[in-house]
N, C-alpha and C positions, 0 to 999 in steps of 0.2 A: 504493500499499500504506500502511496506516495506521501512524502513528508508535507507538513505545512509549508507554506511559501517562505522561501529564504531570501528571495531576491530583494533588491533595494526597493523600499516603499516609494511609490510615486509621489512627486511633490504636490502639495496642496495647492489650490488655486489663488495663492496670494498674488496681487498685482492686477487681478481682474477687477476687483472691487466694485463699487456701486456703478461704475461706468461700463461693466461688462454688458455686452448685448444680450437681450432676452432671447432665448431660442424656444419659440412656441411650437415649433413642429415636433414630430415624433423623433425617434433616435436617428442619429446620423448614419447614413448608409456605410456599410463596410465592404470593401472590394474583396471578392472571392475568386479564386481560380475557377474557371468553367470548363467542364469536360466537353469534348467534341461532341456534336449532336449525332444521335443515332438516325436510322432510316426514317423515323417518323417525325424528325425535327426536334425531339426532346432530347436532352442531355443523356448519354449512355451511362449505364453502370448502376444507377439508383433504381430500386425496385419500383415498377410502375412509373418510371420517369423521375424527375428530380423536383417535382412540386411538393413543398412541405406539407401542404394541406392533405395531398393524396397519401403521402407516406404516413401521416398521423392518423388519418381515417383508416387506412389499412392496418396499422398497428392496433388501433382500438378494436376493429372488427376481429382481429386474431386473438387478442388477449382477453376480450370481454367474456367469452365462454369459460376460460380457465378462472377468471375472477369470480364469475357467478357460481361455478361449481364449488370453488373454495369457500365462499361466503355461505353457500347452501349447507355446508357441513358444520356450521356453528350451531351452538344451542339457539333455540328460538329467540330468546331474549337478545342475545348478541347479534344474531342474524337480522333482526329487525332494525337495530341501530345502525349496523354496517350498510344495510340496504338503503336506508335513508341517506346516509352519507354519500354513497355512490350516485344518488339520484334515481335509484330503481324504484323506490317506494316513497309514498308520503309518510308523514309521521304516524298516521293511523294504520299504516301497513297496506293501504291500497296501492295498486301500481302507479308508477309515475314515469315520465319521459324526461327526466332531468338531465343535466350536464354532468358527466362523470369526470371532466377534466380533459385536458388536451392530449394526454398520453404521451408526453414528450420523452419521459424516461424509458417506458417500454419500447418506444419507437427507436431510441438510441441502441438499446440492446439488439433489436432485430436488424437495424441498419448496419451495426458493426458486424453481426454475424453474417449478413449478406455480403458485406464488402470483403470479408476474409474467405467465407466458404460458399458464397452464391446462394441459390434458392434453397438448397439442402441445408446449408448452415442456418439460414433464417428459420426454416420450418423446425429445426431441432431446438431452437432457443425460445419458443413460444412460452413454455412453462417458466423458464427463467425470467423472462420479460414480465410475466404476471407476478412473479415473486418480488421483483424490483418495484412494481407498481403497488403491491400491498405495503411494502416498507415505506414508500413515499406517502401513502394515505395514513398509515400509522403516525407519522410525523405530523401530518396536518391536523389530525385529531388532537394530539397532545399540544401542538402549537396554539391551536385556537383557544384551549383551555387556559394556557399560560398567558397568552397575550390578551385574553378577554375579547377576542374578535367575535362579533355577533352575526356576521353574515359571510358566507362562502358560496360561490357559485350561484349567487342571486337568491339565496334563501337562508333562513337562520341556521347557524352552525349547530353541530350535534349537542354541544354542551348546553346551548341555549334552549334546546327542545327537551332533551332527556336529562340534563344535569351533568356536573362534573365528573361524578364517579362512573356513570355509564359511558361517557366519552372516553375517559381514560382507559377503562377495561375493554371497550370495543377497539381501541388503538393497540392495546397489548395483544388482543386476539388476532388482529391483522398481522402483527409482526410474527406471531407464532405460526400462523398459516403460511407466511412467506418462507420461513425455514423449513416447515413440513413439505411444502411443494418441492423444495430442492432435495430434501432428505429421501423423498420417495421417487425422485426422478432417476431412472436407470442410466442416463447419459453419463459417460465416463468423466465429463467435466463438472458434474453436479457437486462433488465434495468440495473442490477448489472453489467453485462459485459460491457455495454456502459459507465457506470460511471468509471469503472476501466480503460477502454481504454482511456477515456478523461483525466483522472488524469495521465495516462502514457504519453500522448502527452505533457502534461504540464512539466513532468519530462524530457522528451526527449528534449524539447526546452531549459530548464535550462542547460541540459548537453551540448547541442550545443553552448549555450552562453558561458559556462565556457571554452569550447574548443577554441572558437575564441578569448576569452580574454587571454588565455594562450599563444596564438600564437604571441601576441604583446608584451610579456614580455621577458626579457633577458633570455637566456638559463640557466644561473646559478641561476635564481630566482624561478624556478619551481620545486616543490617537487613531490616525488612519490605519497604521500597521495593525493595531488590534482589531479594527473592524474588518479589515480585509482578510485577516486570518480567520476571524469568526465566520464571515461570509463563505470562505472556502470549505471550512469544516461543515457548515450547515447546508450549503447548496452544491458546491463544487464536488464534494465527496461522493455524493450519490449519483450525480451525472457521470463522474469518472468511473464509478463502480458499474454503472449501467453498460457503458462502452467496453469496459474490461470483460464483464461477464459475457457480452455478445462475442467478443474475440475468443474467450475460453471455449465457448460452445461451438465455435467454428475451427477449433484446432490451432489457433494462433500460437506462435512462439512466445516466450516469456518477454522478450524485448518489445514485441509488437503489443502485447497486453499492457506493458508499462506505458508505452506511447499512447495507446488508446485511453488508458487512465489519465494520462496528463492532458490529452486533448479534451476530454470531458470536464476535468476540473477547470481548465481555462474557460471553456464554453459555459460551464456552470457559474463561474464568477461573473462573466459578462451577463449571464442571465439574471443574477442577483442585482447587479448594477442597474440593468434596465428595470427590473421589478421595483427597485427602490425609486427610480424616477416615476414610474407608473403609480406608486403608492402616494405620490405627492401631487403629480400633474395628470393622472389618468382620468378618463371620462367615467364617472360613476355608472353610466348606463352600460358601459363595457366591462368594467371591473367588478361590479356588483357590491362595491364598497363606497361609503360616503366620501366626498372629496375632502382632502386634508385629514383623513382619519389618522394616518401615521403621525402627523404633526400634533394633532390634538392628543394623542397617546404619548407624546413626547419621545417617540422612538428615535434612537440615534442611528438612523439609517446612513448609507454611505454619502448621499448628497448633503445631508445635515452635518455630518462630521467634517466632510470636505469644507463646507461653508464655515463651521465653527473654527477650523484651523487655518483659515485664510488670512487672518490678521487684518481684515478690513472693518470699516465702520459697521457694514451690515452684519459681520460676524459678532460684533459686540451687542447689536440689537437682538440678534437671534439668541445669544447666550442669555440675555436678560429675560426673554420670553420663556426659554427653556428651564430657567431657574425657578419658576413659579408654576403652580397648577394651571392648566388650560382654562381660559376664560372664553365663553361663547363669543363667536364673531371674530376671533383672532387668527383664524386659519389663514385667511388672505394675506394678513400682515406678515406672518411666519413664512408663507409660500414665497412672498416677494423678497424677504430677507435672505432666504436660502438662494434664490436666483441672483440676486444682486451680489451676493458674496462669492458667486461662481460655482456653487455647488452642483447646479444642473449641468453646466458646461463640462466640468471636470468629470463628472460621472459618465456622461455620454462619450467623452474622449477616452476614458479609461475602458469602457465597454468595447470600443473599436480596437484599442491596443490589445485587450485580452483575447478578442477573436482572431487577431493576426497571429498571436502566440498559439492559439488553438490549432489554426490552420497549419502552422509549422510543425506542431507535434503530430498532427494527423499524417503529414507527408512522411514522417519517419515510420509510421506503422504501415501506411498504405501509399506507396509512392506514386501510383497510377490515379490521377484526378478522376478518371471515369469510374473506377471501382469505388471511390470515396464519395460519389455523387450524393448519395443519400445522407451521409453524415454531414457533408457540406451544406446541403439544403436545410437540415435541422439547425445547424449552428447559425446559419444566416437567419432563420426564422426567429431565434431567441433575441436577436438584436434589432429586429424590425416590428415585433409585436407591440400592441398598444393596450393589451389587457392580459 
């Protein structure tokens, strides 16, 4: 498993100050190497072309039966809660057609397996992809309890409907299901994948612990290095694990598996950077969360910490706001302070830099851009999304 980041921490946006231009559009585009087109005009190498939406839809269609089968094996009380979380049922147990998420992590498992082992590698990794998605949803259930988030996927979170204890227990059950899927998988790579996923869960917990510890500290006492390391542990670790597991199931060499893990970690950090931008400037109709919710909760997200450490007048204003409890109507003032201090520009620039590093790591594992097409499409997707 890759270490936490040891590279030099990027410089905060000092010097941008209050005169920094406001960037109201979405995330800045990131240049990606493009595979040569196939006979149908679509880039070759990615399953069903290189369109991220197609790849994600196909991953969801492949993984959902495994997820539903796993959840169906739970005791009725846990099954009901998990089914609500995935959007398959309403709180009263009646069928629903809700959104079960974008399936980015299982899509990475399957895309990595396809890149290394073709269609056969992809087919062999479906159960492993479901295991990774179960772990991801275990973290969501627990995060919502700890962060007191009241909405997810455009409806009340599980703890809000069923209570804290039920949400925590349902999350525990999903983690256990993930490891059981791999334990029962006859594929020769299953033991190594299970060990990697278990180690990833430990890192995820360490990242979440760091996150909660940072929230109790004064705004001016948190550094960018700490928040970047926390973000890699919380988000990058699982995306790296997803790519590595896909490689394992396709028979990748150890060096290739390490490079896939590094690719996923850098893409995951870019994902978190963009997620933090969306947490402040995202459209509530697309995100399912109120505008400014992260600022109202006084979260020390990456744009906020970049702004706080910029040494600008806007940073001092933001520190003053963060030093006291949220007051209704202050979201806009805090948002403008983050932007004027350069937090948004720095975060978007960092996302582009991390994706460039991700592409470099991917080239070490899969030198042929055509074979890496699916992974490249997913990497680009995480830097261009708006919800």
